[in-house]
LUMKOL-841717 format. One record per residue (C-alpha): residue number from 1; residue in one letter; x, y, z. Coordinates in steps of 0.5 Angstrom, whole numbers, plus 2048, in hexadecimal, padded with zeros to 3 digits. Example, Ala and Ser with C-alpha at 12.3 -4.5 7.8 and 13.67 -1.06 7.14 Angstrom:
<atoms>
ATOM   seq   type    px    py    pz
ATOM     1      a   819   7F7   810
ATOM     2      s   81B   7FE   80E
</atoms>
This chain:
<atoms>
ATOM   seq   type    px    py    pz
ATOM     1      m   7D7   825   7D1
ATOM     2      a   7DB   829   7D6
ATOM     3      g   7E3   826   7D9
ATOM     4      g   7E3   81F   7D4
ATOM     5      a   7E8   81E   7CF
ATOM     6      r   7E2   81D   7CA
ATOM     7      e   7E6   818   7C7
ATOM     8      v   7E7   816   7BF
ATOM     9      l   7EA   810   7BB
ATOM    10      t   7EE   811   7B5
ATOM    11      l   7EE   80D   7AF
ATOM    12      q   7F4   80D   7AA
ATOM    13      l   7F2   809   7A3
ATOM    14      g   7F8   80A   79E
ATOM    15      h   7FF   80B   79D
ATOM    16      f   7FD   813   79C
ATOM    17      a   7F9   813   7A2
ATOM    18      g   800   80F   7A5
ATOM    19      f   805   816   7A3
ATOM    20      v   800   81B   7A5
ATOM    21      g   7FE   817   7AB
ATOM    22      a   805   816   7AD
ATOM    23      h   806   81E   7AD
ATOM    24      w   800   81F   7B1
ATOM    25      w   802   81A   7B6
ATOM    26      n   809   81E   7B7
ATOM    27      q   805   824   7B7
ATOM    28      q   801   822   7BD
ATOM    29      d   808   81F   7C0
ATOM    30      a   80B   825   7C0
ATOM    31      a   806   82A   7C2
ATOM    32      l   805   824   7C9
ATOM    33      h   80C   828   7CB
ATOM    34      q   80A   82F   7C8
ATOM    35      t   80B   835   7CD
ATOM    36      t   80A   83C   7CD
ATOM    37      d   810   842   7D0
ATOM    38      a   80D   841   7D5
ATOM    39      k   80F   839   7D6
ATOM    40      e   807   838   7D6
ATOM    41      s   803   834   7D1
ATOM    42      p   7FD   838   7CF
ATOM    43      g   7F8   832   7D0
ATOM    44      e   7F3   833   7CB
ATOM    45      l   7F4   82D   7C7
ATOM    46      c   7F2   826   7CB
ATOM    47      p   7F7   821   7C8
ATOM    48      d   7F3   81C   7CC
ATOM    49      v   7EE   81C   7C6
ATOM    50      l   7F2   819   7C2
ATOM    51      y   7F7   815   7C7
ATOM    52      r   7F6   810   7CB
ATOM    53      t   7FA   80D   7D2
ATOM    54      g   7FC   806   7D3
ATOM    55      r   801   802   7D5
ATOM    56      t   807   7FD   7D2
ATOM    57      l   808   7F6   7D5
ATOM    58      h   80D   7F9   7DA
ATOM    59      g   808   7FD   7DC
ATOM    60      q   80B   804   7D9
ATOM    61      e   805   809   7D8
ATOM    62      t   804   80B   7D0
ATOM    63      y   802   810   7CD
ATOM    64      t   7FF   80E   7C5
ATOM    65      p   7FA   811   7BF
ATOM    66      r   7F4   80E   7BF
ATOM    67      l   7F5   80B   7B8
ATOM    68      i   7F3   805   7B4
ATOM    69      l   7F7   805   7AE
ATOM    70      v   7F6   802   7A8
ATOM    71      d   7FC   801   7A2
ATOM    72      l   7FF   7FB   79E
ATOM    73      k   804   7F6   79E
ATOM    74      g   80A   7F9   79D
ATOM    75      s   809   800   7A0
ATOM    76      l   80C   800   7A6
ATOM    77      s   813   800   7A5
ATOM    78      s   816   7FF   7AC
ATOM    79      l   810   800   7B0
ATOM    80      k   80E   7FA   7B4
ATOM    81      e   807   7F9   7B2
ATOM    82      e   805   7F8   7BA
ATOM    83      g   809   7FE   7BB
ATOM    84      g   80F   7FF   7C0
ATOM    85      l   80C   800   7C7
ATOM    86      y   80A   7F8   7C8
ATOM    87      r   80D   7F1   7C8
ATOM    88      d   80F   7EE   7C2
ATOM    89      k   80A   7E9   7C0
ATOM    90      q   810   7E4   7BE
ATOM    91      l   814   7E5   7C5
ATOM    92      d   80D   7E3   7C8
ATOM    93      a   80B   7DD   7C4
ATOM    94      a   813   7DB   7C6
ATOM    95      i   811   7DD   7CE
ATOM    96      a   80B   7D8   7CD
ATOM    97      w   80D   7D2   7C9
ATOM    98      q   812   7CD   7CD
ATOM    99      g   814   7C9   7C7
ATOM   100      k   817   7CB   7C1
ATOM   101      l   818   7D1   7BE
ATOM   102      t   81A   7D2   7B7
ATOM   103      t   81A   7DA   7B5
ATOM   104      h   818   7DD   7AE
ATOM   105      r   819   7E4   7AD
ATOM   106      e   819   7E8   7A7
ATOM   107      e   81E   7EE   7A6
ATOM   108      v   81C   7F4   7AA
ATOM   109      p   81E   7FB   7A6
ATOM   110      p   823   7FF   7A9
ATOM   111      k   820   805   7AC
ATOM   112      n   823   80B   7A9
ATOM   113      p   828   810   7AD
ATOM   114      y   822   816   7B0
ATOM   115      l   81E   810   7B3
ATOM   116      q   824   80D   7B6
ATOM   117      d   827   814   7B8
ATOM   118      l   820   815   7BA
ATOM   119      l   81F   80E   7BF
ATOM   120      s   825   80F   7C2
ATOM   121      a   823   815   7C5
ATOM   122      e   81C   813   7C7
ATOM   123      g   81D   80C   7CA
ATOM   124      v   821   805   7CB
ATOM   125      l   822   7FF   7C7
ATOM   126      s   823   7FA   7CD
ATOM   127      s   825   7F3   7CC
ATOM   128      d   820   7EF   7CC
ATOM   129      g   81D   7F3   7C6
ATOM   130      v   818   7F8   7C9
ATOM   131      w   818   7FF   7C8
ATOM   132      r   817   803   7CF
ATOM   133      v   815   80B   7CE
ATOM   134      k   81A   80F   7D3
ATOM   135      p   815   812   7D8
ATOM   136      i   811   817   7D7
ATOM   137      p   811   81D   7DB
ATOM   138      n   80A   81E   7DA
ATOM   139      g   807   818   7D9
ATOM   140      k   805   819   7D2
ATOM   141      g   809   818   7CB
ATOM   142      s   80F   818   7C9
ATOM   143      l   816   81C   7CC
ATOM   144      p   817   822   7C7
ATOM   145      v   81D   821   7C3
ATOM   146      s   824   821   7C5
ATOM   147      p   827   828   7C5
ATOM   148      a   82C   824   7C3
ATOM   149      l   829   822   7BB
ATOM   150      t   82A   828   7B8
ATOM   151      p   824   829   7B2
ATOM   152      k   828   828   7AD
ATOM   153      s   828   820   7AF
ATOM   154      l   821   821   7B1
ATOM   155      i   81E   822   7AB
ATOM   156      p   81E   81B   7A7
ATOM   157      t   821   81C   79F
ATOM   158      e   81C   81C   79A
ATOM   159      g   820   817   797
ATOM   160      g   81F   813   79E
ATOM   161      i   818   813   79E
ATOM   162      r   814   80C   79B
ATOM   163      v   80F   80B   79F
ATOM   164      w   80A   810   7A4
ATOM   165      s   80E   80B   7AA
ATOM   166      d   815   80E   7A9
ATOM   167      f   814   815   7AC
ATOM   168      l   80E   813   7B0
ATOM   169      r   810   815   7B8
ATOM   170      v   80B   812   7BC
ATOM   171      h   80A   80B   7BF
ATOM   172      l   804   807   7BD
ATOM   173      h   7FF   803   7C1
ATOM   174      p   800   7FB   7BF
ATOM   175      r   7F8   7FB   7BD
ATOM   176      s   7FA   803   7B8
ATOM   177      i   7FC   7FF   7B2
ATOM   178      c   7F8   7FA   7AE
ATOM   179      m   7FB   7F8   7A7
ATOM   180      i   7F8   7F6   7A1
ATOM   181      q   7FC   7EF   79F
ATOM   182      k   7F8   7EE   798
ATOM   183      y   7FB   7F3   795
ATOM   184      n   802   7F6   793
ATOM   185      h   804   7FD   795
ATOM   186      e   80A   7FC   790
ATOM   187      g   80B   7FA   789
ATOM   188      e   805   7FA   784
ATOM   189      a   802   7F4   785
ATOM   190      g   7FD   7F2   78A
ATOM   191      r   7FB   7FA   78C
ATOM   192      l   7F5   7FC   78F
ATOM   193      e   7F3   801   789
ATOM   194      a   7EC   801   789
ATOM   195      f   7E6   804   78D
ATOM   196      g   7E3   7FC   78C
ATOM   197      q   7E9   7F9   78F
ATOM   198      g   7EA   7FE   796
ATOM   199      e   7E2   7FC   798
ATOM   200      s   7E3   7F5   797
ATOM   201      v   7E9   7F5   79B
ATOM   202      l   7E3   7F7   7A1
ATOM   203      k   7DF   7F1   79F
ATOM   204      e   7E4   7EB   7A1
ATOM   205      p   7E2   7E9   7A7
ATOM   206      r   7E9   7E8   7AA
ATOM   207      f   7EB   7F0   7A7
ATOM   208      l   7E4   7F3   7AB
ATOM   209      e   7E4   7EE   7B1
ATOM   210      e   7EB   7F1   7B3
ATOM   211      l   7EA   7F9   7B1
ATOM   212      e   7E3   7F7   7B6
ATOM   213      d   7E8   7F5   7BC
ATOM   214      r   7EC   7FB   7BA
ATOM   215      l   7E6   800   7BB
ATOM   216      h   7E3   7FD   7C1
ATOM   217      f   7E9   7FC   7C5
ATOM   218      y   7EA   804   7C4
ATOM   219      v   7E2   806   7C5
ATOM   220      e   7E2   802   7CB
ATOM   221      e   7E7   805   7CF
ATOM   222      c   7E4   80C   7CD
ATOM   223      d   7E0   810   7D2
ATOM   224      y   7DD   815   7CD
ATOM   225      l   7DE   813   7C6
ATOM   226      q   7DC   819   7C1
ATOM   227      g   7DE   816   7BA
ATOM   228      f   7E3   814   7B5
ATOM   229      q   7E8   817   7B0
ATOM   230      i   7EA   813   7AB
ATOM   231      l   7F0   815   7A6
ATOM   232      c   7EE   811   7A0
ATOM   233      d   7F2   811   79A
ATOM   234      l   7ED   812   794
ATOM   235      h   7F1   811   78E
ATOM   236      d   7F2   80A   78E
ATOM   237      g   7EE   804   791
ATOM   238      f   7EE   807   798
ATOM   239      s   7E8   80B   796
ATOM   240      g   7E4   803   797
ATOM   241      v   7E8   802   79D
ATOM   242      g   7E6   809   7A0
ATOM   243      v   7DE   809   79D
ATOM   244      k   7DE   802   7A1
ATOM   245      a   7E1   804   7A6
ATOM   246      a   7DC   80A   7A7
ATOM   247      e   7D6   805   7A6
ATOM   248      l   7D8   802   7AC
ATOM   249      l   7DA   807   7B0
ATOM   250      h   7D3   80A   7AE
ATOM   251      d   7CF   804   7B0
ATOM   252      e   7D2   802   7B6
ATOM   253      y   7D4   808   7BA
ATOM   254      s   7CE   80D   7B7
ATOM   255      g   7CD   814   7B9
ATOM   256      r   7D5   815   7BA
ATOM   257      g   7D8   81A   7B6
ATOM   258      i   7DB   816   7AF
ATOM   259      i   7E0   81B   7AC
ATOM   260      t   7E4   81A   7A5
ATOM   261      w   7EA   81C   7A3
ATOM   262      g   7EB   81A   79C
ATOM   263      l   7F2   81B   79A
ATOM   264      l   7F5   81B   793
ATOM   265      p   7FD   81C   792
ATOM   266      g   800   821   78D
ATOM   267      p   800   821   785
ATOM   268      y   7FF   81B   781
ATOM   269      n   803   819   77A
ATOM   270      l   7FF   81A   775
ATOM   271      g   802   814   771
ATOM   272      e   7FF   80F   775
ATOM   273      p   7F8   80F   773
ATOM   274      q   7F6   809   777
ATOM   275      k   7F8   80C   77D
ATOM   276      n   7F4   813   77D
ATOM   277      i   7EE   80F   77B
ATOM   278      y   7EE   80B   780
ATOM   279      r   7F0   811   785
ATOM   280      l   7E9   814   782
ATOM   281      l   7E6   80F   783
ATOM   282      n   7E7   80D   78A
ATOM   283      t   7E7   815   78C
ATOM   284      a   7E0   815   78A
ATOM   285      f   7DD   80E   78C
ATOM   286      g   7E1   810   792
ATOM   287      l   7DE   816   794
ATOM   288      v   7D7   815   793
ATOM   289      h   7D7   80F   797
ATOM   290      l   7DA   812   79D
ATOM   291      t   7D5   818   79D
ATOM   292      v   7CF   813   79E
ATOM   293      h   7D3   810   7A4
ATOM   294      s   7D8   816   7A6
ATOM   295      s   7D5   81D   7AA
ATOM   296      f   7D9   820   7A5
ATOM   297      v   7DF   81F   7A0
ATOM   298      c   7E5   824   79F
ATOM   299      p   7E9   822   799
ATOM   300      l   7F1   824   79A
ATOM   301      s   7F6   825   795
ATOM   302      l   7FA   82A   793
ATOM   303      g   7F8   828   78B
ATOM   304      g   7F4   82D   787
ATOM   305      s   7F0   829   784
ATOM   306      m   7EC   822   786
ATOM   307      g   7EA   820   77F
ATOM   308      l   7EF   81E   779
ATOM   309      r   7F0   824   777
ATOM   310      p   7F7   826   77C
ATOM   311      k   7F8   82D   77E
ATOM   312      p   7FE   830   781
ATOM   313      p   7FF   82E   789
ATOM   314      v   7FD   834   78E
ATOM   315      n   802   839   78F
ATOM   316      f   804   83C   796
ATOM   317      p   807   843   797
ATOM   318      d   80C   841   79D
ATOM   319      l   80D   83A   79B
ATOM   320      r   811   836   796
ATOM   321      y   80F   82E   794
ATOM   322      d   80F   829   790
ATOM   323      a   809   827   78D
ATOM   324      t   80B   820   78B
ATOM   325      l   80D   81E   793
ATOM   326      p   809   81B   796
ATOM   327      f   80D   81D   79D
ATOM   328      h   80C   825   79B
ATOM   329      c   805   824   79A
ATOM   330      s   803   820   7A0
ATOM   331      a   806   825   7A5
ATOM   332      i   802   82B   7A2
ATOM   333      l   7FC   827   7A2
ATOM   334      a   7FE   824   7A9
ATOM   335      t   7FF   82D   7AB
ATOM   336      a   7F8   82E   7A8
ATOM   337      l   7F5   828   7AB
ATOM   338      d   7F8   82A   7B2
ATOM   339      t   7F4   831   7B3
ATOM   340      v   7ED   82F   7AF
ATOM   341      t   7ED   829   7B4
ATOM   342      v   7ED   82E   7B9
ATOM   343      p   7E5   830   7BC
ATOM   344      y   7E4   828   7BE
ATOM   345      r   7EB   827   7C2
ATOM   346      l   7EB   82D   7C6
ATOM   347      h   7EB   82C   7CE
ATOM   348      s   7E6   830   7CE
ATOM   349      s   7E1   831   7C9
ATOM   350      p   7D9   830   7C6
ATOM   351      v   7DB   82F   7C0
ATOM   352      s   7DB   827   7BF
ATOM   353      m   7DC   822   7B8
ATOM   354      v   7D4   822   7B7
ATOM   355      h   7D3   82A   7B9
ATOM   356      l   7D8   82C   7B4
ATOM   357      a   7D5   827   7AF
ATOM   358      d   7CF   82A   7B0
ATOM   359      m   7D1   830   7AF
ATOM   360      l   7D5   82F   7A8
ATOM   361      s   7D1   82A   7A5
ATOM   362      f   7CA   82C   7A5
ATOM   363      s   7C4   82B   7A0
ATOM   364      g   7C9   825   79D
ATOM   365      k   7CF   829   79C
ATOM   366      k   7D4   823   79F
ATOM   367      v   7DA   826   79B
ATOM   368      v   7DE   82B   79E
ATOM   369      t   7E4   82F   79B
ATOM   370      a   7EB   830   79F
ATOM   371      e   7EF   835   79E
ATOM   372      a   7F5   839   7A2
ATOM   373      i   7FA   83E   7A3
ATOM   374      i   801   83B   7A4
ATOM   375      p   804   83E   7A8
ATOM   376      f   800   844   7AA
ATOM   377      p   804   84A   7A9
ATOM   378      l   805   84D   7B0
ATOM   379      v   80A   853   7B0
ATOM   380      p   80E   856   7B6
ATOM   381      g   80A   85C   7B9
ATOM   382      q   804   85B   7B4
ATOM   383      s   7FD   859   7B8
ATOM   384      l   7F8   854   7B5
ATOM   385      p   7F3   85A   7B2
ATOM   386      d   7FA   85C   7AE
ATOM   387      t   7FC   855   7AC
ATOM   388      l   7F3   854   7A9
ATOM   389      m   7F3   85A   7A6
ATOM   390      q   7F9   859   7A2
ATOM   391      l   7F7   852   7A0
ATOM   392      g   7F2   856   79B
ATOM   393      g   7EE   852   796
ATOM   394      a   7E7   84E   798
ATOM   395      t   7EB   847   797
ATOM   396      p   7F2   848   79B
ATOM   397      w   7F3   841   79C
ATOM   398      t   7F6   83B   798
ATOM   399      p   7F1   836   795
ATOM   400      l   7F2   82F   798
ATOM   401      s   7EC   82A   796
ATOM   402      a   7EE   82A   78E
ATOM   403      c   7E8   82F   78C
ATOM   404      g   7EB   834   788
ATOM   405      d   7EA   83C   789
ATOM   406      r   7E4   83D   78E
ATOM   407      s   7E5   844   78C
ATOM   408      g   7DE   848   789
ATOM   409      t   7DA   842   78E
ATOM   410      r   7D5   842   794
ATOM   411      c   7D8   83E   79C
ATOM   412      f   7D2   83C   79E
ATOM   413      a   7D6   83A   7A5
ATOM   414      q   7DD   83B   7A8
ATOM   415      s   7E1   838   7AE
ATOM   416      v   7E7   83C   7AF
ATOM   417      v   7EE   83C   7B3
ATOM   418      l   7F2   840   7B4
ATOM   419      r   7F7   83D   7B8
ATOM   420      g   7FF   83F   7BB
ATOM   421      i   7FD   846   7BC
ATOM   422      n   800   84A   7C3
ATOM   423      t   7FB   84E   7C7
ATOM   424      a   7FF   854   7C6
ATOM   425      s   7FD   854   7BF
ATOM   426      h   7F6   853   7BF
ATOM   427      i   7F4   85A   7C0
ATOM   428      s   7F6   861   7BC
ATOM   429      q   7FA   865   7C0
ATOM   430      v   7F8   86B   7BD
ATOM   431      t   7F9   872   7C1
ATOM   432      p   7F2   874   7C3
ATOM   433      g   7F1   87A   7BF
ATOM   434      t   7F3   878   7B8
ATOM   435      s   7EF   876   7B3
ATOM   436      l   7EE   86E   7B2
ATOM   437      p   7F1   86B   7AD
ATOM   438      s   7EB   866   7AC
ATOM   439      t   7E5   864   7B0
ATOM   440      l   7E9   85D   7B2
ATOM   441      h   7EE   863   7B6
ATOM   442      a   7E8   864   7BB
ATOM   443      c   7E6   85E   7BC
ATOM   444      a   7E8   85B   7C5
ATOM   445      s   7EB   855   7C4
ATOM   446      g   7EE   851   7BF
ATOM   447      e   7E7   84B   7BF
ATOM   448      e   7E4   852   7BC
ATOM   449      v   7E8   854   7B8
ATOM   450      l   7E9   84C   7B5
ATOM   451      a   7E1   84D   7B5
ATOM   452      r   7DF   854   7B2
ATOM   453      y   7E5   852   7AC
ATOM   454      l   7E1   84C   7AA
ATOM   455      q   7DB   84F   7AB
ATOM   456      q   7DE   855   7A5
ATOM   457      q   7E1   84F   7A0
ATOM   458      e   7DB   84B   7A1
ATOM   459      p   7D5   84F   7A3
ATOM   460      g   7CF   84A   7A1
ATOM   461      a   7D3   843   7A4
ATOM   462      v   7D1   840   7AB
ATOM   463      s   7D9   841   7AE
ATOM   464      s   7DC   83D   7B4
ATOM   465      s   7E3   840   7B6
ATOM   466      h   7E7   83D   7BB
ATOM   467      l   7EE   841   7BD
ATOM   468      l   7F4   83E   7C0
ATOM   469      l   7FB   840   7C3
ATOM   470      t   7FD   839   7C2
ATOM   471      p   802   838   7BC
ATOM   472      c   802   833   7B7
ATOM   473      m   808   82F   7B7
ATOM   474      v   80D   82E   7B3
ATOM   475      a   814   82B   7B5
ATOM   476      p   817   826   7B2
ATOM   477      p   816   820   7AF
ATOM   478      y   811   826   7AC
ATOM   479      p   814   827   7A5
ATOM   480      h   819   82E   7A4
ATOM   481      l   813   832   79F
ATOM   482      f   814   839   7A1
ATOM   483      s   817   83F   79D
ATOM   484      g   819   845   7A0
ATOM   485      s   81B   847   7A6
ATOM   486      f   816   844   7AC
ATOM   487      s   818   844   7B4
ATOM   488      q   818   83E   7B8
ATOM   489      q   80F   840   7B9
ATOM   490      g   80F   841   7B2
ATOM   491      v   80D   849   7B2
ATOM   492      v   811   84C   7AC
ATOM   493      l   818   84F   7AD
ATOM   494      d   81A   855   7A9
ATOM   495      g   81F   853   7A3
ATOM   496      t   825   855   7A7
ATOM   497      s   824   850   7AD
ATOM   498      k   825   848   7AC
ATOM   499      g   820   844   7AF
ATOM   500      t   820   83E   7B3
ATOM   501      a   81D   837   7B1
ATOM   502      v   816   838   7B2
ATOM   503      q   813   834   7B8
ATOM   504      s   80C   837   7B8
ATOM   505      i   808   83B   7B3
ATOM   506      p   801   83F   7B3
ATOM   507      v   7FC   83C   7AF
ATOM   508      f   7F6   83E   7AC
ATOM   509      g   7F1   839   7A9
ATOM   510      a   7E9   838   7A8
ATOM   511      l   7E5   832   7A6
ATOM   512      r   7DF   836   7A2
ATOM   513      s   7D9   834   79D
ATOM   514      s   7D8   837   797
ATOM   515      s   7D5   838   790
ATOM   516      s   7DC   837   78D
ATOM   517      l   7DA   82E   78E
ATOM   518      h   7D3   830   789
ATOM   519      r   7D9   830   784
ATOM   520      t   7DE   82B   787
ATOM   521      l   7D8   826   788
ATOM   522      e   7D6   827   781
ATOM   523      g   7DD   828   77D
ATOM   524      l   7DE   821   780
ATOM   525      a   7D7   81E   77E
ATOM   526      e   7D8   821   776
ATOM   527      e   7DF   81D   776
ATOM   528      l   7DD   816   778
ATOM   529      t   7D7   816   774
ATOM   530      k   7DC   817   76E
ATOM   531      l   7E0   812   770
ATOM   532      d   7DF   80B   76B
ATOM   533      l   7DF   806   772
ATOM   534      r   7E0   800   76C
ATOM   535      r   7E8   803   76B
ATOM   536      w   7E7   802   774
ATOM   537      a   7E4   7FB   774
ATOM   538      s   7EA   7F9   779
ATOM   539      f   7E8   7FF   77E
ATOM   540      m   7E0   7FB   77D
ATOM   541      d   7E2   7F4   77F
ATOM   542      a   7E5   7F7   785
ATOM   543      g   7DE   7F7   788
ATOM   544      v   7DA   7FD   785
ATOM   545      e   7D6   7FC   780
ATOM   546      q   7D1   801   77B
ATOM   547      d   7CC   802   77F
ATOM   548      d   7D0   804   785
ATOM   549      m   7D4   809   77F
ATOM   550      e   7CC   80C   77D
ATOM   551      e   7CA   80D   785
ATOM   552      l   7D2   810   786
ATOM   553      l   7D0   815   781
ATOM   554      q   7C9   816   784
ATOM   555      e   7CC   817   78B
ATOM   556      l   7D1   81C   788
ATOM   557      h   7CB   821   785
ATOM   558      s   7C7   820   78C
ATOM   559      l   7CD   822   790
ATOM   560      a   7D0   828   78B
ATOM   561      h   7C9   82B   78C
ATOM   562      c   7C9   82B   793
ATOM   563      y   7CE   832   791
ATOM   564      r   7CB   834   78C
ATOM   565      e   7CA   83C   78F
ATOM   566      g   7C3   83D   792
ATOM   567      h   7C2   837   794
ATOM   568      s   7BF   836   79B
ATOM   569      l   7C3   83A   7A1
ATOM   570      p   7C2   838   7A8
ATOM   571      d   7BE   83C   7AC
</atoms>
């Protein structure tokens, strides 16, 4: 469709999904104010795909994520469930009621110092309790961060981050946050820990009606809804919530794209066998059942395995992160997500969510993997062909789907995005008459360089690629994870240069359908077969039966079979 925004509605389901989503929306917000050296935005990405315009009760224009966020009681900290852009509910009640009024207020946790500084830079809390956003020059987003706030004060300390709302810098619409009051975020009692519990949440008429109302609110204002993206925790009961939500979308909005990102936090503690078994069961049930109702499912994790055998977290040569901190892991996953979703967020592109899924998930291959190079190692004076040749090896990307090493496996289809590369670096500047280091150096455009590189790396794969000038934003509150010296734009500096605070980085990301998933899915089935379910009766009591388990194993084997080498490929 030419000209339209091709809107996408995002669902965030779970607390780790909230962490990834908070970084994701912070990056979108920062990108709204991104400028090039020419003081003009490249304009490649269309923010209206993810954002909606609105108006507060006071007539102020707003620009907020098109988002429905589901989490548990006690997970919001100081963030109000109705957000901060609209009038307080108790205040409205006081105005409508003329008699005596008694107000009982629960003590609200204080905002951490980071949010206090950030909010003071963006707006004013008036005496009537209404948050008034400062005037916005372009009418969209929040104001850029005040220069008076130093990078040190803008990056929250890891010890100060308890929940995702502690570092969310984006205002949400009142219809975005949807709380599950039946289960608790903190404490050992009343936890949403099993797949069956999650499924039962959306079987409750009141909660289902509330979710449907929010869906209709966002969908009905869209001119051209291309689909839904679901960020869903796989390791706990939210895997069941995600399955029922995807089923609802599939039934009500047939023909729309439904892309599910199944999220798994970092390494787990071997000393907690029940949590680890539940993690395995929730992941397997969620992954298999989500494929039924989704266009495709992509697991995202910095762990090396989805099974019970823990592996070291993945390594990025230029990042130093703590895999036990959700604040760190979610930042990296959000950066990858911001890159691999580029094809259906462009201003002008023939690729929609449905088209992307059709290319990657043919012949029943409904699970794909994600990989990335964060940051892409740009060196001043080097061309894109030079950098690609120096990467070496058949698998330069770091795997982000807990599916192990994919070396020696076959790629069936791939969607690749390289972003943040200046036009001057796209092609080689080799002096005419000299011998070319590679065939990449003979290409006439950056797009041709990238396409030829992918063809050389995976000659039999169906490939789609995009090359963007727009980098990925990593301004505060993104954690400082970068080792060595980088420029403000994420370019590698020599050892004698002192880097500045990194604001943006180039990223190389890929979504792949490959034969590595055969090994991964068969491995999951093998681990499940060895379980003595009589020891985990509490998981079964939550709504899963023995027949469900047997059906799960059969479906896992069938799904794994789709990824055997020699399985049918598209014409």
